[in-house]
C-alpha positions in Angstrom: -27.7 -2.2 12.5 -29.8 -4.1 9.9 -28.4 -7.1 8.0 -28.0 -5.3 4.6 -26.1 -2.4 6.2 -23.9 -4.7 8.1 -23.1 -6.8 5.0 -22.3 -3.7 3.0 -20.0 -2.3 5.6 -18.1 -5.6 6.0 -17.9 -5.9 2.2 -16.4 -2.3 2.0 -14.0 -3.2 4.8 -12.8 -6.3 3.0 -12.5 -4.2 -0.2 -10.3 -1.7 1.6 -8.1 -4.5 3.0 -7.8 -6.1 -0.4 -7.1 -2.9 -2.2 -4.4 -1.9 0.3 -2.7 -5.2 0.8 -0.3 -5.4 -2.1 3.4 -5.8 -2.8 4.8 -3.7 0.0 2.4 -5.1 2.6 3.8 -8.5 1.9 7.4 -7.7 1.5 8.0 -5.2 4.4 6.5 -7.1 7.4 8.3 -10.3 6.3 11.7 -8.5 5.9 11.0 -6.7 9.2 10.4 -10.0 11.1 13.5 -11.5 9.5 15.7 -8.5 10.6 14.5 -8.0 14.1 14.2 -11.5 15.5 13.5 -11.5 19.3 12.8 -7.7 19.1 10.0 -8.2 16.6 7.3 -7.0 19.0 8.8 -3.5 19.1 9.3 -3.5 15.4 5.7 -4.6 14.8 4.5 -1.7 17.1 6.3 0.9 15.0 5.1 -0.8 11.8 1.4 -0.8 12.9 1.6 3.0 13.7 2.7 4.0 10.2 1.1 1.2 8.2 -2.2 0.9 10.0 -3.1 3.8 12.2 -1.7 6.6 9.9 -3.8 5.2 6.9 -6.9 5.0 9.2 -6.3 8.7 10.0 -6.0 9.4 6.3 -9.4 7.6 5.7 -11.1 9.7 8.4 -9.6 12.9 6.9 -10.9 11.9 3.4 -14.3 10.9 4.7 -14.7 14.4 6.2 -14.5 15.9 2.6 -16.8 13.2 1.2 -13.9 11.2 -0.2 -12.9 14.0 -2.6 -9.1 14.0 -2.9 -9.4 17.1 -5.1 -11.0 19.0 -2.2 -8.4 17.7 0.2 -5.4 18.7 -1.8 -7.2 21.9 -3.1 -7.0 23.4 0.4 -3.2 23.9 -0.2 -3.9 26.1 -3.2 -4.0 25.3 -6.9 -0.3 24.9 -7.6 0.9 23.4 -4.3 -2.1 21.1 -4.1 -1.6 19.9 -7.7 2.1 19.3 -7.1 1.5 17.2 -4.0 -1.4 15.3 -5.6 0.7 14.6 -8.7 3.6 13.3 -6.6 1.2 11.0 -4.7 -0.3 9.8 -8.0 3.3 9.0 -9.3 3.8 6.8 -6.2 0.5 4.9 -6.3 0.2 4.8 -10.1 2.0 3.1 -13.0 5.4 4.5 -12.0 5.6 2.9 -8.5 3.1 0.7 -6.7 1.3 -0.9 -9.7 4.6 -2.1 -11.3 5.8 -3.1 -7.9 2.8 -5.3 -7.5 3.4 -6.8 -10.9 7.1 -7.4 -10.1 6.3 -9.2 -6.8 3.6 -11.2 -8.4 6.1 -12.4 -10.9 8.6 -13.4 -8.2 5.9 -15.6 -6.7 5.0 -17.2 -10.0 8.5 -17.4 -11.2 9.5 -19.5 -8.2 7.5 -22.4 -9.6 7.5 -21.5 -13.3 11.0 -20.2 -14.0 10.4 -20.2 -17.7 8.0 -17.2 -17.4 10.1 -14.1 -17.8 9.1 -10.8 -16.1 8.3 -9.3 -19.5 5.9 -12.1 -20.5 4.3 -12.1 -17.0 3.8 -8.3 -17.1 1.9 -8.7 -20.4 -0.3 -11.4 -18.8 -0.9 -9.3 -15.7 -1.8 -6.3 -17.9 -4.5 -8.3 -19.6 -5.9 -9.5 -16.2 -5.9 -5.9 -14.8 -7.6 -4.6 -17.9 -10.3 -7.2 -17.7 -11.1 -6.3 -14.1 -10.9 -2.5 -14.5 -12.8 -2.2 -17.8 -16.0 -1.4 -15.9 -15.2 1.2 -13.2 -18.5 0.9 -11.3 -18.1 -2.8 -10.4 -14.5 -2.6 -9.1 -15.3 -2.4 -5.4 -18.0 -5.1 -5.5 -15.7 -7.4 -7.4 -12.9 -6.8 -4.9 -15.0 -6.8 -1.8 -17.2 -9.8 -2.6 -14.8 -12.1 -4.4 -11.1 -11.1 -4.5 -11.1 -9.8 -0.9 -12.4 -12.9 0.9 -10.1 -15.2 -1.3 -7.1 -13.0 -0.6 -7.8 -12.9 3.2 -8.4 -16.6 3.5 -5.2 -17.5 1.7 -3.1 -15.0 3.6 -4.4 -16.3 7.0 -3.8 -19.9 5.9 -0.1 -19.0 5.3 0.1 -17.4 8.8 -1.6 -20.3 10.6 0.6 -22.9 8.9 3.7 -20.9 9.5 3.0 -20.4 13.2 2.0 -24.0 13.6 5.7 -24.9 13.1 6.7 -22.8 16.2 10.3 -22.0 16.8 11.9 -19.7 19.5 12.8 -16.2 18.3 16.5 -15.8 17.6 18.6 -13.2 19.5 19.3 -10.1 17.5 21.6 -7.1 17.7 18.6 -4.8 17.4 17.6 -2.9 20.6 14.0 -2.1 21.4 14.5 1.5 20.2 16.2 0.6 16.9 13.6 -2.2 16.3 10.7 0.3 16.9 12.3 2.9 14.5 13.0 0.2 11.9 9.3 -0.8 12.0 8.2 2.8 11.9 10.2 3.6 8.8 9.3 0.4 7.0 5.6 1.2 7.5 6.0 4.2 5.3 7.0 1.9 2.5 3.6 0.4 2.2 2.3 3.8 1.0 -1.1 3.0 2.4 -1.8 6.5 3.5 -1.6 7.7 -0.1 -3.6 4.7 -1.2 -6.5 5.2 1.2 -6.9 8.9 0.3 -7.5 7.9 -3.3 -9.4 4.6 -2.5 -11.8 6.4 -0.2 -13.8 7.6 -3.3 -14.3 4.0 -4.4 -15.3 2.9 -0.8 -17.8 5.7 -0.5 -19.3 5.0 -4.0 -19.5 1.3 -3.1 -21.4 2.1 0.2 -23.7 4.6 -1.6 -24.6 1.9 -4.1 -25.9 -0.5 -1.5 -27.0 1.8 1.4 -29.3 4.8 1.5 -27.7 7.7 3.5 -29.7 10.8 4.6 -26.7 12.8 5.9 -23.0 13.1 5.2 -22.3 12.2 8.8 -24.0 8.8 8.4 -21.9 8.1 5.3 -18.7 9.1 7.1 -19.5 6.9 10.1 -20.2 3.9 7.8 -16.9 4.6 6.0 -15.0 4.7 9.3 -16.6 1.4 10.4 -15.5 -0.2 7.1 -12.0 1.4 7.6 -11.7 -0.1 11.1 -12.6 -3.5 9.8 -9.9 -3.2 7.0 -7.3 -1.8 9.5 -7.9 -4.7 11.9 -7.4 -7.3 9.2 -4.2 -5.5 8.0 -2.8 -5.5 11.6 -3.6 -9.2 12.1 -1.9 -10.2 8.9 1.1 -8.0 9.6 1.5 -9.5 13.0 1.3 -13.0 11.6 3.8 -12.3 8.8 6.3 -10.6 11.2 6.2 -13.5 13.7 6.5 -16.2 11.0 9.5 -14.5 9.4 11.1 -13.9 12.9 10.7 -17.6 13.9 12.2 -18.9 10.7 14.6 -16.1 9.8 17.4 -18.7 9.3 15.6 -19.8 6.1 15.5 -16.3 4.6 18.5 -14.5 6.1 20.5 -14.6 2.9 17.7 -13.5 0.5 18.8 -10.2 -1.1 15.7 -9.5 -3.1 13.0 -8.9 -0.6 10.3 -9.8 -3.1 11.4 -13.4 -2.9 11.2 -13.8 0.9 7.7 -15.2 1.0 8.4 -17.5 -1.9 11.4 -19.1 -0.1 9.6 -19.2 3.3 6.4 -20.7 1.9 8.2 -23.5 -0.1 10.4 -24.3 2.8 7.8 -24.4 5.5 4.7 -25.6 3.7 6.1 -28.0 1.1 5.7 -27.8 -2.6 1.9 -28.2 -2.8 1.1 -25.7 -0.1 3.9 -23.5 -1.3 2.2 -23.2 -4.7 -0.9 -22.0 -2.8 1.1 -19.5 -0.8 2.7 -18.0 -3.9 -0.6 -17.9 -5.7 -1.8 -15.9 -2.7 1.0 -13.4 -3.3 0.0 -13.0 -7.0 -3.7 -12.6 -6.2 -2.9 -10.1 -3.4 -0.6 -7.9 -5.6 -2.8 -8.0 -8.6 -5.9 -7.1 -6.6 -4.2 -3.9 -5.4 -3.0 -3.2 -8.9 -6.5 -3.4 -10.2 -7.8 -0.8 -7.7 -4.9 1.5 -8.3 -5.2 1.3 -12.1 -8.8 2.4 -11.8 -7.8 5.4 -9.7 -4.9 6.5 -11.9 -6.8 6.1 -15.2 -9.6 8.3 -13.8 -6.9 10.8 -12.7 -5.5 10.9 -16.2 -9.0 11.3 -17.7 -10.2 14.1 -15.4 -7.1 16.0 -14.1 -4.5 15.6 -16.8 -6.7 15.8 -19.9 -9.8 17.6 -18.6 -12.1 14.8 -19.7 -10.9 15.1 -23.3 -9.6 11.6 -23.1 -12.0 8.7 -22.5 -11.6 6.2 -19.6 -10.6 3.3 -21.8 -7.7 5.1 -23.5 -6.6 6.4 -20.1 -6.7 2.9 -18.8 -4.6 1.5 -21.7 -2.0 4.3 -21.2 -1.8 3.5 -17.5 -1.3 -0.2 -18.0 1.3 0.3 -20.7 3.4 2.6 -18.4 3.1 0.0 -15.6 4.4 -2.7 -17.9 7.5 -0.7 -18.7 8.2 0.2 -15.1 7.5 -3.4 -13.8 10.4 -4.7 -15.9 12.9 -2.8 -13.8 12.2 -5.2 -10.9 11.1 -4.6 -7.3 14.4 -3.4 -5.8 15.2 -1.0 -8.7 11.7 0.5 -8.4 12.2 1.1 -4.7 15.5 2.8 -5.4 13.7 5.3 -7.7 10.7 6.0 -5.4 12.3 6.2 -2.0 13.4 9.9 -2.3 9.8 10.8 -3.4 8.4 8.9 -0.4 10.8 10.7 2.0 9.7 14.1 0.7 6.0 13.5 0.2 4.9 11.3 3.1 5.5 13.6 6.1 3.7 16.4 4.3 0.7 14.1 3.6 0.5 13.1 7.2 0.4 16.7 8.3 -2.3 17.4 5.7 -4.4 14.6 7.0 -4.2 15.8 10.6 -4.7 19.5 9.7 -7.8 18.7 7.6 -9.3 16.7 10.5 -8.7 19.7 12.8 -10.2 22.1 10.3 -13.3 20.0 9.6 -14.0 19.2 13.3 -12.5 22.2 15.2 -12.4 24.9 12.6 -8.5 25.0 12.6 -7.7 27.6 9.9 -4.0 26.7 9.3 -3.3 24.0 6.6 -1.1 25.6 4.0 1.7 26.7 6.3 2.3 23.5 8.3 2.1 21.3 5.2 4.5 23.6 3.2 7.0 23.8 6.1 6.9 20.0 6.4 7.4 19.5 2.7 10.3 21.9 2.5 12.0 20.5 5.6 11.6 16.9 4.2 13.0 18.0 0.9 16.1 19.6 2.5 16.7 16.5 4.7 16.3 14.1 1.8 18.6 16.2 -0.4 21.2 16.5 2.3 21.2 12.7 2.8 21.9 12.2 -0.8 24.7 14.7 -1.2 26.3 13.9 2.2 27.4 10.5 0.8 29.8 12.3 -1.5 31.0 15.0 0.8 33.7 13.0 2.7 35.3 11.7 -0.5 35.4 15.3 -1.9 37.5 16.4 1.0 40.0 13.6 0.9 42.0 15.2 -1.9 42.7 18.4 0.1 
């Protein structure tokens, strides 16, 4: 592999890591380590399956259709494909992940600057996001060459300093099985499978810009190599975060708002000066992901929702304004709203990723039926979980 190709693939891998590692990727592994204590290894295994391996499978699936999420979802038919694609966009766009990133960034900054309200911070964040997304073509290079390395360096610094102050893992009531399942379920919350399906277009365009490819296979292989680099970095940071939180769970056991876990942990373990650096890392991490997602959603509004009748900049402004409104609900409220959508959408998306790989490599003809059955079953289970809470009380009066 020549030096230019190697550099471009590493840059794309760093960009993938930086784009994916946002609010949920910080909050969930820390909360997981805090909850599972001595069983953190089993929890981490489950978390890596759904938060690292499943997104990597999604990347492979996307690469096999040249990064076109329209083609991927289009295999389900026009109406079902549009429905699932729109639900995914709701999750990664200004109604879920982007405002979640802004809310967690605010928690980090607010810890040291309490006078900055969530509303004021969301306005500041909106200006920053707009500045970085104004030019679509430069997003991957900016993230991969500048924001990605800064983000990774600061995150690894937090992990190293946290592990340096080693403590034995506390005994927990969790069993290996419950810990594994807890990690498996929490991995869904990162929503990285959805993110990577839509980010793959940016990754492919970034690779095409710096490397000449003669076949689609070469492009797919380069994309997979970049994906493996990004996935390895994600797994390393997840493992570090889980272990640090498990070792020092006594410091964060009483924190109800999960978006504040790292803030408390960093200030307690690293001191005020290093704590500022750690919380700055959180803000940079979340806003980097928000930048990438804003670009994706604005392009979706421009092309899919308005048929290119609306320009990119107006679509960008609409996206950012919606994100500001949602961000002011706060992290936990946002999660309450989007969890039912995740429970219905995510299993169907996993089946779609596997079915598409089977189709592209083995000629597997069945995609619509398994995805539709998974979607319907997930919807029934989610609906039943919601109404079953009220069923016992309704029978009490009889």
